[in-house]
C-alpha positions as CSV (number, residue, x, y, z in Angstrom):
1,M,16.4,-13.7,30.3
2,S,13.1,-14.6,28.7
3,C,12.3,-16.9,31.7
4,V,13.0,-14.0,34.1
5,R,10.8,-11.7,32.1
6,S,7.9,-14.2,31.9
7,S,8.2,-14.9,35.6
8,R,8.0,-11.2,36.4
9,R,5.0,-10.9,34.2
10,R,3.3,-13.9,35.8
11,T,4.1,-12.5,39.3
12,A,2.6,-9.1,38.5
13,C,-0.5,-10.6,36.9
14,G,-0.9,-13.1,39.7
15,L,-0.7,-10.3,42.3
16,S,-3.4,-8.5,40.4
17,S,-5.6,-11.5,40.2
18,K,-5.2,-12.0,43.9
19,L,-6.2,-8.4,44.6
20,I,-9.2,-8.8,42.3
21,G,-10.3,-11.9,44.1
22,Q,-10.0,-10.2,47.5
23,A,-12.0,-7.2,46.3
24,V,-14.8,-9.4,44.9
25,H,-14.9,-11.4,48.1
26,K,-15.1,-8.3,50.3
27,E,-17.8,-6.8,48.1
28,S,-19.9,-9.9,48.3
29,G,-19.5,-10.4,52.0
30,S,-19.8,-6.8,53.2
31,G,-23.1,-5.1,53.8
32,S,-22.2,-1.5,54.5
33,S,-21.9,1.1,51.7
34,R,-18.5,2.2,52.9
35,D,-17.1,-1.3,52.6
36,G,-18.7,-1.6,49.2
37,F,-17.0,1.7,48.1
38,L,-13.6,0.6,49.4
39,S,-14.0,-2.7,47.6
40,R,-14.8,-0.9,44.3
41,V,-11.7,1.3,44.7
42,L,-9.6,-1.8,45.4
43,L,-11.1,-3.5,42.4
44,M,-10.3,-0.6,40.1
45,A,-6.7,-0.4,41.4
46,A,-6.2,-4.1,40.8
47,L,-7.6,-3.8,37.3
48,C,-5.2,-0.9,36.5
49,L,-2.3,-2.9,37.9
50,T,-3.3,-5.8,35.7
51,L,-3.4,-3.6,32.6
52,T,0.0,-1.9,33.3
53,S,1.9,-5.1,34.4
54,C,0.9,-7.1,31.4
55,S,2.7,-4.8,29.0
56,T,4.1,-5.7,25.5
57,D,7.8,-6.3,25.1
58,W,8.4,-4.8,21.7
59,S,11.9,-6.2,21.4
60,F,10.4,-9.7,21.7
61,V,7.8,-8.8,19.1
62,R,10.6,-7.7,16.8
63,Q,12.5,-10.9,17.3
64,Q,9.4,-12.9,16.7
65,N,8.6,-11.1,13.5
66,A,12.2,-11.5,12.3
67,S,12.1,-15.2,13.0
68,M,8.8,-15.5,11.1
69,V,10.3,-13.7,8.1
70,M,13.4,-15.9,8.0
71,S,11.5,-19.2,8.5
72,V,8.4,-18.6,6.5
73,Y,9.3,-16.2,3.7
74,R,13.1,-16.3,3.3
75,A,13.5,-20.0,3.7
76,R,10.5,-21.0,1.6
77,P,11.5,-23.1,-1.4
78,L,10.1,-22.5,-4.9
79,E,8.5,-26.0,-5.0
80,T,6.1,-25.1,-2.2
81,V,4.6,-22.2,-4.1
82,N,4.8,-23.6,-7.6
83,G,3.2,-27.0,-7.1
84,G,6.6,-28.8,-7.0
85,K,7.8,-27.3,-10.3
86,T,11.2,-25.6,-10.6
87,V,11.0,-24.7,-14.3
88,L,9.7,-21.1,-14.7
89,T,8.5,-19.2,-17.7
90,V,8.0,-15.4,-17.7
91,H,4.3,-15.9,-17.2
92,D,4.9,-18.2,-14.3
93,C,7.1,-15.7,-12.6
94,T,4.5,-12.9,-13.1
95,R,1.8,-15.1,-11.7
96,L,3.8,-16.1,-8.7
97,A,4.9,-12.6,-8.0
98,L,1.3,-11.2,-8.1
99,A,0.2,-14.0,-5.8
100,N,2.9,-13.8,-3.2
101,S,4.1,-10.2,-3.1
102,L,4.0,-8.8,0.4
103,D,3.8,-5.2,-1.0
104,L,0.8,-6.1,-3.1
105,Q,-0.9,-7.8,-0.2
106,A,-0.3,-4.8,2.0
107,V,-1.9,-2.6,-0.6
108,I,-4.9,-5.0,-0.9
109,W,-5.5,-4.9,2.8
110,E,-5.3,-1.1,2.8
111,E,-7.8,-1.1,0.0
112,R,-10.2,-3.2,2.1
113,V,-9.7,-0.9,5.0
114,R,-10.4,2.2,3.0
115,G,-13.5,0.6,1.5
116,R,-14.9,-0.3,4.9
117,L,-14.3,3.3,6.1
118,A,-16.1,4.6,3.1
119,Q,-19.1,2.4,3.8
120,A,-19.0,3.5,7.4
121,S,-19.0,7.2,6.5
122,Q,-22.2,6.6,4.4
123,L,-24.2,5.8,7.5
124,K,-23.4,9.2,9.0
125,M,-25.9,10.8,6.7
126,M,-28.7,8.9,8.4
127,P,-30.5,10.2,11.6
128,R,-28.9,9.7,14.9
129,M,-30.5,7.2,17.2
130,D,-29.5,7.7,20.8
131,G,-30.3,5.5,23.7
132,F,-29.7,6.4,27.3
133,Y,-30.1,4.4,30.6
134,A,-29.0,5.6,34.0
135,L,-29.1,3.7,37.3
136,S,-27.9,5.5,40.5
137,Q,-27.7,5.1,44.2
138,R,-27.2,8.1,46.5
139,D,-26.0,8.1,50.1
140,R,-28.7,10.5,51.4
141,P,-32.0,11.7,50.1
142,S,-32.2,14.8,48.0
143,W,-35.3,16.4,49.4
144,S,-36.3,19.6,47.7
145,R,-38.6,22.3,49.0
146,S,-41.7,23.3,47.1
147,D,-42.0,27.0,46.8
148,V,-45.8,26.7,46.2
149,I,-46.8,24.8,49.3
150,N,-43.7,25.7,51.4
151,Q,-42.9,22.2,52.6
152,E,-40.4,19.5,51.8
153,G,-41.5,16.9,49.2
154,A,-40.8,13.8,51.2
155,W,-43.8,11.9,50.0
156,E,-46.4,12.0,47.3
157,V,-49.8,13.5,47.9
158,V,-52.3,12.9,45.2
159,G,-54.8,15.5,46.2
160,P,-54.3,19.2,46.5
161,G,-52.3,20.5,49.4
162,P,-53.9,22.2,52.5
163,A,-55.3,25.6,51.5
164,T,-53.2,25.8,48.3
165,G,-55.4,24.4,45.5
166,V,-52.5,22.8,43.7
167,T,-51.2,19.3,43.5
168,N,-48.5,18.5,46.1
169,F,-45.6,17.3,43.9
170,S,-42.0,18.4,44.2
171,T,-38.7,18.0,42.4
172,G,-37.3,15.6,44.9
173,R,-35.5,12.4,44.0
174,E,-35.2,9.1,45.7
175,R,-32.0,7.6,46.9
176,G,-32.2,4.8,44.3
177,W,-33.6,5.7,40.9
178,R,-33.3,5.1,37.2
179,N,-34.3,6.8,34.0
180,W,-33.9,6.0,30.3
181,N,-34.8,7.6,27.0
182,V,-34.7,6.9,23.2
183,Q,-34.2,9.9,21.0
184,A,-33.8,10.4,17.2
185,A,-32.1,13.5,15.8
186,W,-31.2,14.6,12.3
187,S,-29.6,17.7,10.9
188,P,-29.6,18.5,7.2
189,M,-26.4,20.4,7.5
190,D,-24.6,17.4,9.1
191,A,-26.1,15.1,6.5
192,L,-24.8,17.3,3.7
193,M,-21.4,17.6,5.2
194,A,-21.4,13.8,5.8
195,K,-22.2,13.3,2.1
196,Y,-19.1,15.3,1.1
197,L,-17.0,13.4,3.6
198,H,-18.4,10.2,2.2
199,N,-17.2,11.3,-1.3
200,I,-13.8,12.0,0.1
201,K,-13.6,8.6,1.8
202,S,-14.8,6.9,-1.4
203,N,-12.1,8.7,-3.4
204,E,-9.5,7.5,-0.9
205,A,-10.7,3.9,-1.3
206,L,-10.5,4.3,-5.1
207,Y,-7.1,5.9,-4.6
208,T,-5.8,2.7,-2.9
209,S,-7.3,0.7,-5.8
210,Y,-5.2,2.6,-8.2
211,Q,-2.2,2.2,-5.9
212,R,-2.7,-1.5,-6.1
213,V,-2.5,-1.2,-9.9
214,R,0.7,0.8,-9.8
215,V,2.4,-1.6,-7.4
216,S,1.3,-4.4,-9.8
217,Q,2.8,-2.6,-12.8
218,Q,6.1,-2.0,-11.1
219,L,6.2,-5.6,-9.8
220,I,5.6,-7.0,-13.3
221,G,8.2,-4.7,-14.8
222,T,10.8,-5.8,-12.1
223,V,10.0,-9.5,-12.6
224,V,10.1,-9.4,-16.4
225,S,13.4,-7.4,-16.6
226,A,15.0,-9.6,-14.0
227,F,13.8,-12.7,-15.8
228,Y,15.3,-11.7,-19.2
229,R,18.6,-10.4,-17.6
230,L,19.0,-13.7,-15.7
231,L,18.1,-15.7,-18.8
232,A,20.8,-13.8,-20.8
233,L,23.3,-14.2,-18.1
234,N,22.6,-18.0,-17.8
235,N,23.2,-18.3,-21.6
236,A,26.3,-16.2,-21.4
237,L,27.8,-18.0,-18.4
238,P,29.2,-21.2,-20.2
239,K,30.6,-19.0,-23.0
240,A,32.4,-16.8,-20.4
241,Q,33.8,-19.9,-18.8
242,A,35.0,-21.2,-22.2
243,L,36.5,-17.7,-22.9
244,E,38.4,-17.8,-19.6
245,T,39.7,-21.3,-20.4
246,H,40.9,-20.3,-23.9
247,R,42.6,-17.1,-22.6
248,R,44.4,-19.2,-20.0
249,D,45.6,-21.7,-22.8
250,I,46.8,-18.8,-24.9
251,V,48.8,-17.4,-22.0
252,R,50.3,-20.8,-21.3
253,D,51.3,-21.4,-24.9
254,L,52.7,-17.9,-25.4
255,E,54.8,-18.2,-22.3
256,G,56.8,-21.1,-23.9
257,L,57.1,-19.2,-27.2
258,Y,58.2,-16.1,-25.3
259,K,60.9,-17.9,-23.5
260,N,62.1,-19.4,-26.9
261,A,62.0,-15.9,-28.5
262,Y,59.3,-16.8,-31.0
263,V,57.1,-13.9,-29.9
264,D,57.9,-10.5,-28.5
265,S,57.0,-9.4,-25.0
266,Q,54.2,-7.0,-26.1
267,E,52.1,-9.9,-27.4
268,Y,52.7,-11.9,-24.3
269,L,51.7,-8.9,-22.1
270,T,48.6,-8.3,-24.2
271,A,47.5,-12.0,-23.8
272,Q,47.9,-11.6,-20.0
273,N,45.8,-8.5,-20.0
274,L,43.1,-10.2,-22.0
275,F,43.2,-13.2,-19.6
276,S,42.7,-10.9,-16.7
277,E,39.8,-9.2,-18.5
278,A,38.2,-12.7,-19.1
279,K,38.5,-13.6,-15.5
280,S,37.0,-10.3,-14.5
281,L,34.1,-10.8,-17.0
282,L,33.4,-14.3,-15.6
283,S,33.4,-13.0,-12.0
284,G,31.1,-10.1,-13.0
285,I,28.7,-12.5,-14.6
286,Y,28.6,-14.7,-11.5
287,V,27.8,-11.6,-9.4
288,D,25.2,-10.4,-11.8
289,V,23.6,-13.8,-11.8
290,D,23.3,-13.8,-8.1
291,K,22.0,-10.2,-8.1
292,Q,19.2,-10.9,-10.7
293,R,18.4,-14.2,-9.0
294,E,18.0,-12.3,-5.7
295,L,15.7,-9.7,-7.3
296,L,13.6,-12.4,-9.0
297,C,13.3,-14.6,-5.9
298,A,12.5,-11.5,-3.7
299,A,9.7,-10.6,-6.1
300,L,8.4,-14.2,-6.1
301,N,8.7,-14.2,-2.3
302,V,10.8,-17.5,-2.3
303,S,14.2,-18.4,-1.0
304,P,17.1,-17.3,-3.3
305,C,18.7,-20.7,-2.5
306,S,15.9,-22.5,-4.3
307,Y,16.7,-24.4,-7.5
308,L,15.1,-22.8,-10.5
309,K,15.5,-23.1,-14.2
310,L,14.3,-20.4,-16.6
311,D,12.4,-21.5,-19.7
312,G,12.4,-18.8,-22.3
313,F,13.8,-17.6,-25.6
314,L,15.6,-14.4,-26.2
315,A,13.8,-13.3,-29.4
316,A,14.8,-10.4,-31.5
317,P,13.6,-7.1,-30.0
318,P,10.5,-5.6,-31.5
319,T,11.1,-2.1,-32.8
320,E,7.5,-1.2,-33.8
321,M,6.5,-0.5,-30.2
322,L,9.2,2.2,-29.7
323,D,7.0,5.0,-30.8
324,S,7.1,7.6,-28.0
325,C,4.0,9.5,-29.2
326,K,1.8,6.4,-28.9
327,L,3.4,5.3,-25.6
328,E,2.9,8.8,-24.1
329,A,-0.8,8.8,-25.1
330,A,-1.1,5.3,-23.6
331,A,0.7,6.3,-20.4
332,L,-1.8,9.1,-19.7
333,V,-4.6,6.5,-19.9
334,N,-2.9,3.5,-18.1
335,R,-0.8,5.1,-15.4
336,P,-2.7,5.1,-12.1
337,E,-0.9,8.3,-10.9
338,C,-3.1,10.4,-13.2
339,Y,-6.3,9.0,-11.8
340,Q,-4.9,9.4,-8.2
341,A,-4.1,13.1,-9.0
342,D,-7.7,13.5,-10.3
343,L,-9.1,12.0,-7.1
344,T,-6.9,14.3,-4.9
345,F,-8.4,17.2,-6.9
346,A,-11.9,15.9,-6.4
347,N,-11.3,15.6,-2.7
348,S,-10.2,19.3,-2.5
349,V,-13.4,20.3,-4.4
350,A,-15.5,18.2,-2.0
351,D,-13.8,19.7,1.0
352,T,-14.5,23.2,-0.3
353,K,-18.2,22.3,-0.7
354,R,-18.3,20.9,2.8
355,L,-16.9,24.2,4.2
356,M,-19.5,26.1,2.3
357,V,-22.3,24.3,4.1
358,K,-20.9,25.5,7.5
359,F,-21.8,29.1,6.5
360,F,-25.5,28.3,7.0
361,P,-27.2,28.1,10.4
362,R,-27.3,24.7,11.9
363,V,-30.8,23.2,12.0
364,D,-31.5,20.1,14.2
365,G,-34.7,18.2,14.4
366,F,-35.3,15.8,17.2
367,V,-38.0,13.6,18.8
368,G,-37.7,11.2,21.7
369,Y,-39.4,9.1,24.3
370,F,-38.3,9.7,27.9
371,R,-38.9,7.6,31.1
372,D,-37.9,8.8,34.6
373,E,-39.0,6.4,37.4
374,N,-39.1,9.0,40.2
375,K,-42.0,8.7,42.7
376,F,-42.1,12.5,43.1
377,F,-43.0,12.9,39.4
378,L,-46.6,12.8,38.3
379,N,-45.8,12.1,34.7
380,K,-43.0,9.6,34.6
381,N,-42.9,9.1,30.8
382,W,-43.3,11.7,28.0
383,I,-42.5,12.3,24.4
384,D,-40.4,15.4,23.5
385,G,-39.8,16.7,20.0
386,G,-38.8,19.9,18.3
387,M,-36.3,21.8,16.3
388,R,-33.2,23.8,17.2
389,I,-31.5,26.5,15.1
390,T,-28.0,27.6,16.1
391,W,-25.5,29.9,14.4
392,D,-22.0,30.4,15.8
393,L,-20.4,33.7,14.8
394,M,-16.8,32.7,15.7
395,D,-17.2,29.4,13.8
396,V,-18.4,31.3,10.7
397,C,-15.4,33.7,10.9
398,A,-13.0,30.8,11.2
399,N,-14.7,29.0,8.4
400,F,-14.0,32.0,6.1
401,L,-10.3,31.4,6.5
402,E,-10.7,27.6,6.1
403,H,-12.7,28.1,3.0
404,E,-10.0,30.4,1.5
405,A,-7.4,27.7,2.3
406,A,-9.5,25.0,0.6
407,T,-10.0,27.2,-2.5
408,D,-6.2,27.6,-2.7
409,R,-5.8,23.9,-2.3
410,I,-8.0,23.4,-5.3
411,A,-5.6,25.4,-7.4
412,K,-2.6,23.5,-6.0
413,T,-4.1,20.1,-6.7
414,D,-5.0,21.2,-10.2
415,Q,-1.4,22.2,-10.8
416,D,-0.2,18.9,-9.3
417,R,-2.3,17.0,-11.9
418,A,-0.5,18.8,-14.7
419,A,2.9,18.3,-13.0
420,I,2.3,14.6,-12.6
421,S,1.2,14.2,-16.2
422,M,4.2,16.0,-17.4
423,G,6.5,13.9,-15.2
424,I,4.9,10.7,-16.7
425,L,5.4,11.9,-20.2
426,T,9.1,12.7,-19.5
427,Q,9.6,9.4,-17.9
428,V,8.1,7.5,-20.8
429,K,10.2,9.6,-23.2
430,L,13.4,8.8,-21.3
431,K,12.6,5.1,-21.1
432,T,11.9,5.0,-24.8
433,L,15.3,6.6,-25.5
434,D,16.9,4.0,-23.2
435,S,15.2,1.2,-25.1
436,I,16.2,2.7,-28.5
437,K,19.8,2.9,-27.2
438,S,19.7,-0.7,-26.1
439,V,18.4,-1.8,-29.5
440,E,21.1,0.1,-31.3
441,R,23.8,-1.4,-29.1
442,F,22.4,-4.9,-29.8
443,K,22.5,-4.2,-33.5
444,K,26.0,-3.1,-33.2
445,M,27.0,-6.2,-31.2
446,T,25.2,-8.4,-33.7
447,E,27.2,-6.9,-36.6
448,L,30.4,-7.3,-34.7
449,R,29.5,-10.9,-34.0
450,E,28.9,-11.6,-37.7
451,Q,32.3,-10.0,-38.5
452,V,34.0,-12.1,-35.8
453,K,32.4,-15.2,-37.2
454,E,33.7,-14.5,-40.6
455,A,37.2,-13.7,-39.2
456,Y,37.1,-17.0,-37.3
457,R,36.2,-18.9,-40.5
458,I,39.1,-17.2,-42.3
459,S,41.5,-17.9,-39.5
460,T,40.6,-21.6,-39.4
461,D,40.6,-22.1,-43.2
462,V,43.1,-19.7,-44.7
463,E,45.6,-18.9,-42.0
464,T,46.1,-22.5,-41.3
465,A,47.2,-23.1,-44.9
466,K,49.6,-20.2,-44.7
467,M,51.2,-21.4,-41.4
468,R,51.9,-25.0,-42.3
469,G,55.6,-24.6,-41.6
470,A,55.0,-22.8,-38.3
471,P,55.1,-24.5,-34.9
472,Q,51.9,-26.2,-33.8
473,S,51.6,-24.1,-30.7
474,L,51.6,-20.9,-32.8
475,I,48.8,-22.4,-35.1
476,R,46.9,-23.3,-32.0
477,I,47.3,-19.8,-30.5
478,T,45.9,-18.3,-33.7
479,R,42.8,-20.5,-33.6
480,E,42.4,-19.8,-29.8
481,K,42.5,-16.1,-30.5
482,A,39.8,-16.4,-33.1
483,E,37.7,-18.5,-30.9
484,C,38.1,-16.0,-28.0
485,N,37.0,-13.2,-30.3
486,R,34.0,-15.2,-31.3
487,L,33.0,-16.0,-27.7
488,Q,33.5,-12.4,-26.7
489,A,31.2,-11.2,-29.5
490,E,28.5,-13.7,-28.6
491,I,28.7,-12.8,-24.9
492,D,28.3,-9.1,-25.7
493,A,25.4,-9.8,-28.1
494,L,23.6,-12.0,-25.4
495,L,24.1,-9.4,-22.7
496,A,22.9,-6.6,-25.0
497,L,19.8,-8.6,-26.0
498,G,19.0,-9.2,-22.3
499,E,19.3,-5.5,-21.7
500,V,17.0,-4.8,-24.6
501,H,14.3,-7.0,-23.2
502,A,14.8,-5.5,-19.7
503,A,14.6,-2.0,-21.1
504,I,11.4,-2.8,-23.0
505,A,9.9,-4.3,-19.7
506,D,10.8,-1.1,-17.9
507,L,9.3,0.9,-20.8
508,E,6.0,-1.1,-20.6
509,A,5.9,-0.5,-16.8
510,S,6.4,3.2,-17.2
511,A,3.7,3.4,-19.8
512,G,1.4,1.1,-17.8
513,I,0.6,-1.1,-20.8
514,N,1.8,-4.3,-19.0
515,Y,-1.2,-4.1,-16.7
516,P,-3.7,-1.5,-18.0
517,V,-6.1,0.3,-15.6
518,N,-9.2,-0.8,-17.4
519,T,-8.1,-4.4,-17.0
520,A,-7.3,-4.1,-13.3
521,I,-10.3,-1.9,-12.4
522,P,-13.1,-2.6,-14.9
523,Q,-15.7,0.2,-15.2
524,Q,-19.0,-0.9,-13.8
525,V,-22.0,0.1,-15.9
526,P,-24.8,1.5,-13.7
527,S,-28.1,-0.3,-13.8
528,V,-31.3,1.2,-15.3
529,L,-32.7,1.8,-11.8
530,T,-29.6,3.7,-10.8
531,Q,-29.6,5.8,-13.9
532,A,-33.3,6.6,-13.4
533,S,-32.8,7.6,-9.7
534,N,-29.8,9.8,-10.6
535,A,-31.6,11.5,-13.5
536,P,-33.3,14.3,-11.4
537,A,-30.0,15.2,-9.7
538,T,-28.1,15.1,-13.0
539,A,-30.7,17.4,-14.6
540,F,-30.5,19.8,-11.6
541,K,-26.7,19.9,-11.9
542,K,-26.8,20.6,-15.6
543,A,-29.3,23.4,-15.0
544,G,-27.1,24.9,-12.3
545,N,-24.1,24.8,-14.5
546,I,-26.0,26.6,-17.3
547,A,-27.3,29.2,-14.9
548,R,-23.8,29.8,-13.5
549,R,-22.4,30.4,-17.0
550,L,-25.2,32.9,-17.8
551,L,-24.8,34.9,-14.7
552,P,-22.6,38.0,-15.4
553,W,-20.8,37.8,-12.0
């Protein structure tokens, strides 16, 4: 199928190339204007056929992109991006995620695009420099009649005409002619509106910079939480396997005792239920390991089939950082959404100021050099300059409505700022409560683990002495039950500890303290020259604000 498609594309493109060659040959070999015109039409038709025949097959593009993703990103082993190392710490995972994340790279490219657009908008405040060049060929002369001398201007007469006392020049034009000019124009209204548009573009560029910070914060939170969950699951996996083995041994021993009537049926059924729960726990841990491994490898942009080993320690969770008041205050400083809302508000204010400029009459100043190589003109080159003032009533009336809409948009974006801040505070509060809940659950699991350890010690030391006359299988079952209880308590404590670290990682991401804004976007101190150049404008703005406060209306 691809061969047929490529052959069709080659056939269409080859036909177009053949038509182009024929058109060029006819144009070069023909001397008449009619043949030249037909050859140009044929050339344009061939060019259009070339552009339409060589179209893009989007299904092929989709397949090519999917193949690239599967071969380059999905199948990329960890060794290729980590220098041949397969042992990862939490810092290694964070570093690799920030270096290889496709989401982050897309935001970085968007940041560069917005920055270039902001730089381009700054040039629109400068005067316009226009250049014009025209070259034309007519099929018949455009003789004009001079109303002064009452004759056709077919040639140039330097002296005065017969009995007229005026120079014999007309507005006629040759069959072949050319003219060109260079003109500079500048409008203060356009420059002022371009300034406000430049402010908007600059804010949009800074908006994408804050978006990069937010993507980085979420990425770090995802990587850290997946790392600690996977580390806890890896530590709990051998214990879950041992638990499943002990539960199977208990069921096997109780089956013989149940047949010999040493134990009742209820105890045997309870052991079977516990064995089923142990198998379910083991299969759930396998699934969770694959899930967290997939999340971690997707964040690192490596193949999930890569061999990796996590190097880390599940320390006791810190409780001093679970102060919601401090975290809420830090979130309002470190969450980029707050700054993005401020930039949106600033854009609405700048757009309102831009619309205010459109109420004033438009003033244009221009100057240019013109050259018209027409033999019927006495002065073939001249300089033209001046000023134009225009004022469109309909445009002003429409601008009134646009200005009212922009004013309402200011109020809306101001409310959005408050709503976003309140949403961030609520999110931080909920994440703090989730972290506290995880810490309390870990404390409970730790206490149960200590109690189970003590019960295991008692069952191995005391109960064995009491059951010296009992069958060995019954003594072994008692020890197996105590061992199962101990393993179950350790598994619960490990999983709870992993959830504590994951909840704290999510809390740090929601508060923005895992990647603060001032670290990601350092504030640049303006130079002394910049401060001195901005001093008059700053003083003028302060004086205007003071005057606006003093005015009664």
